[in-house]
N, C-alpha and C positions, 0 to 999 in steps of 0.2 A: 188156419193151420191147427192141427191136432195138438191139444194140450195134455200133458202128462203130469200127474201129481205123484211125488215121491215122498214116502213117509220113512223117517229114520228115528229109531229108538232102540234101546237095549242091544246095541251093536247089530241091529237087524234093519233091512231095507225092504220096503214094500212099494209097489208101483200100481197106480190105478188111473182111470181116465176122468174122474170127477172129484171135486172137493168133498162132496157128501160121502163118497166111498172111502176117500182118504181118512176122513174123520171116523168113519165106522171101523176101518182097519186099526186106527190108532187106539180107539176105545177098547177093542177086543184083544189086541195083541201087545199093547205097550204098558209097562208098569213104571217107567221112568220118564224123564223129560223128552218131549216129542218135538221133532223138527219136520215141518212139511215144506217141500220145495215144489214150485210150479215151473215146469220145463215146457218150452215151446219148440216145435220142430224148426230147424234152421232151413232145411231144403229137402225136396224130394227129387232124387236124381236117378237117371238111368246109368248103367255101367259106362257107356260111351262118354257121357257128360263128365263123369269123374275123371277120366283120362284127360279130357280137355282142360279141366280146372287144374289138375296137377301139373300139366305142361305149362300153363300160364303162370302158376305160382312159382315154379322153378325158374322161369325166365325172369320174373321180377326179383327173385333172390340174387340172381347173377348180376343184375343191374346195380345193386347196392354193394357188391363185393369190394370195389376199389376203396370205398370209405373204410370198410372193415380192415383191409390190408394196411391202410395208413395207421390205424390205431395199433395194429399188431406190430408195425415197424417201430412206432414210438415206444412201445413196451419192450421190444427187443433191444433197442439201443440203450434204454435205461439212462445211465449217466456216463459221461466221458471225462476222464482226468487227463489234462495236458500238463506234462512235466518238463521243466527246463533245467539242464545241468548248470553248473557254476559259470560256464562260458557265456551264458546268455542272461546275465544279471540285468534285471529291470525290464526284460521282455514280457514277462507274465502280466505285469500291471498294464502295459500298453495293449496287449492282445485282449485282456479282459474287457477293456473299454470298447474295443472294435467288434468283439464277438458277443452278441447279446443272448444267445440261447441259454435258458436257465438250467439245462441238463449238462452243461459243460462247466467244469471247474478247473482252476489253474494252480499249479504247484511249482514254486521256485526253490531250487536247492541252493542254500547259502553257505554250506560248509560249517566252519567252526564258530560262526558268529552267534548262533543260538543253540540251545540244548533240547528244545522240544518244538513241536508244531505250533506255529503262530498264525492265527487267522487275521488277516489285515483288510479283508473286504468280504462282500457277500459270497463271492465265489473264488477268492484269492487267498492262498496259503503260502507261508514260507516254511521250508523244511530243513532240518539239520542233517548233515552228512559229513563225517570225518574222512571217509574214504569210499572206494567203489563198493565195498561190501554194504555200507549203509545205504548207498543209492539203490543197490539191488534189492535190499530189504524193503525200502520204500515202494519200489515198483511192484514187488510181489504183494505187499499189503494193499496197494491201490487196485491191483488187478483182481483181488478177491472182493474188495469193497465196491468197486465199480465194475461195470460190464466190460469196458474197454479203456486202455491207457495209450496215449500218444506221447512218446518220449523223444524230445529234441536233445541231441548231444553232438559235440564236436570231437569226442574221444572215440577213436576207431575201435579200440579194444573193449571199451564199455558198451558201445553199440552192438558189437558181436555177442557179448554176454547177455544183454537185455533182450535180444531177439529170441533167446531160448525160453523166455518166460511167456506162458500162455496168456493171450489177450493183451499183449503189449506190442504196439505198432511203433517201430523205431524209425526216426527220421535223422539220418546222419548228415550233419552240416558242418564240415570243417571250416573254421574261420577264414582260411585262405581262399575259399571258393565263394565267399559272400563279400560284396563290395560295400561295406558300411552297414550301420544299424538299420537305416530306413529300408534298404534293399532286402535285408534279412527278414524284417517284419513282413514285408509284402510277400516274400517267398513262403514264410511260415503260414500266412493267411491262406495262400493257395493250397499248400500241402494239408492244412487242417480241413479245409473245405472238401478237398479230394478224398481224404481219409474218412470223413463223416459220410459222404455219399457212398463210398465203398461199403461201409458198415451198414448203411440203410438197405443196400441191395443184396446183402447176404441172405 
């Protein structure tokens, strides 16, 4: 294959077909540091062959697209905050053990028992809230900090208010509709799984 020598110096570039000529060009035209590159032809192609290669390359790119889409989905989801109001005390700790995904964190609203956020696990937090206003502030804060928030509440009025916050997915679960804590946990696991899949497919 044909070899090409490229001489670079003084912000100028010269091209020749032999090393001797490259040295001669450098000697006569360069006054600063000289770099000589040796290039080799990759291929000699007819126009029709170029079309065939492009078609083949495009096909190969499409074959790897699903993997790229998965990466994009992971980035799109970023993090998810699951928040439980005071009606579901102790649920966050159980669900943290059941759900292992590192991008999901859990927030339990405790009311007047604490006056600041307390981290009690790698992905588990306890949150203070004196009233509905504090709950709404927490949801708005998490919606800005995380890409998505899933809020479990048994308060119908609070659920309606929370639905107005962007990136907050509300799960309204009145205590009268759930037969015991174990049933509630199983129902929450299904709803979280469904919500995560929905977010992935957006």
